[in-house]
C-alpha positions as CSV (number, residue, x, y, z in Angstrom):
1,X,-0.2,-0.5,0.3
2,X,1.1,3.6,-0.8
3,X,-0.5,6.7,0.9
4,X,-0.2,9.8,-1.3
5,X,-0.4,13.3,0.7
6,X,-1.2,16.1,-1.0
7,X,-1.0,19.6,0.5
8,X,-3.8,22.4,-1.0
9,X,-6.2,25.7,-0.7
10,X,-8.8,27.3,-1.3
11,X,-9.7,30.6,-1.1
12,X,-12.4,32.6,0.7
13,X,-13.3,35.9,-1.0
14,X,-15.5,36.5,1.7
15,X,-18.0,35.0,3.4
16,X,-20.4,33.7,1.5
17,X,-17.5,32.3,-1.5
18,X,-17.1,30.5,1.3
19,X,-20.3,29.1,2.3
20,X,-20.5,28.1,-1.5
21,X,-17.5,25.6,-1.2
22,X,-18.7,23.9,1.9
23,X,-22.3,23.4,0.0
24,X,-20.2,22.4,-2.8
25,X,-18.7,19.9,-1.3
26,X,-18.7,16.2,1.4
27,X,-20.0,18.8,3.9
28,X,-23.5,19.2,2.5
29,X,-24.9,16.1,3.2
30,X,-24.6,17.3,6.9
31,X,-25.6,20.7,6.5
32,X,-28.8,19.4,4.4
33,X,-29.2,16.9,7.5
34,X,-30.3,20.0,9.7
35,X,-33.1,22.2,10.6
36,X,-33.6,25.0,8.4
37,X,-32.6,26.9,12.0
38,X,-29.5,24.5,12.7
39,X,-29.1,25.1,9.6
40,X,-29.4,28.9,9.2
41,X,-27.4,28.9,13.1
42,X,-24.4,27.4,11.5
43,X,-23.9,28.7,8.9
44,X,-23.8,32.8,10.0
45,X,-21.7,31.7,13.0
46,X,-19.5,30.1,10.3
47,X,-19.7,33.5,8.6
48,X,-19.5,35.9,11.0
49,X,-16.2,34.3,12.3
50,X,-14.4,34.3,8.1
51,X,-15.3,38.1,9.0
52,X,-14.5,39.5,11.8
53,X,-11.1,36.6,11.6
54,X,-9.7,37.5,8.4
55,X,-9.7,34.5,7.3
56,X,-9.1,34.2,3.4
57,X,-7.9,30.4,2.7
58,X,-9.3,26.9,3.6
59,X,-6.8,24.6,4.4
60,X,-7.6,21.2,1.9
61,X,-4.8,18.5,2.8
62,X,-5.9,15.4,1.6
63,X,-4.4,11.6,2.0
64,X,-4.8,9.0,-1.0
65,X,-4.2,5.9,-0.3
66,X,-3.2,3.5,-2.8
67,X,-3.1,-0.6,-2.6
68,X,-2.9,-3.4,-4.9
69,X,-4.4,-6.8,-4.8
């Protein structure tokens, strides 16, 4: 088995841009399990944090496992 690391990041241009990335990722399924009120609370609190902390990028590192049988 071989493990390959790939380092990456995604630029965040605004808190709304962050939410679009969340909803376009594998986290969408988790978010959609929340009630509308819970979803809005998660979105609002995270967007406030991104704005307050001036976050401009999101680290997106990946580990790929390669195996052959």
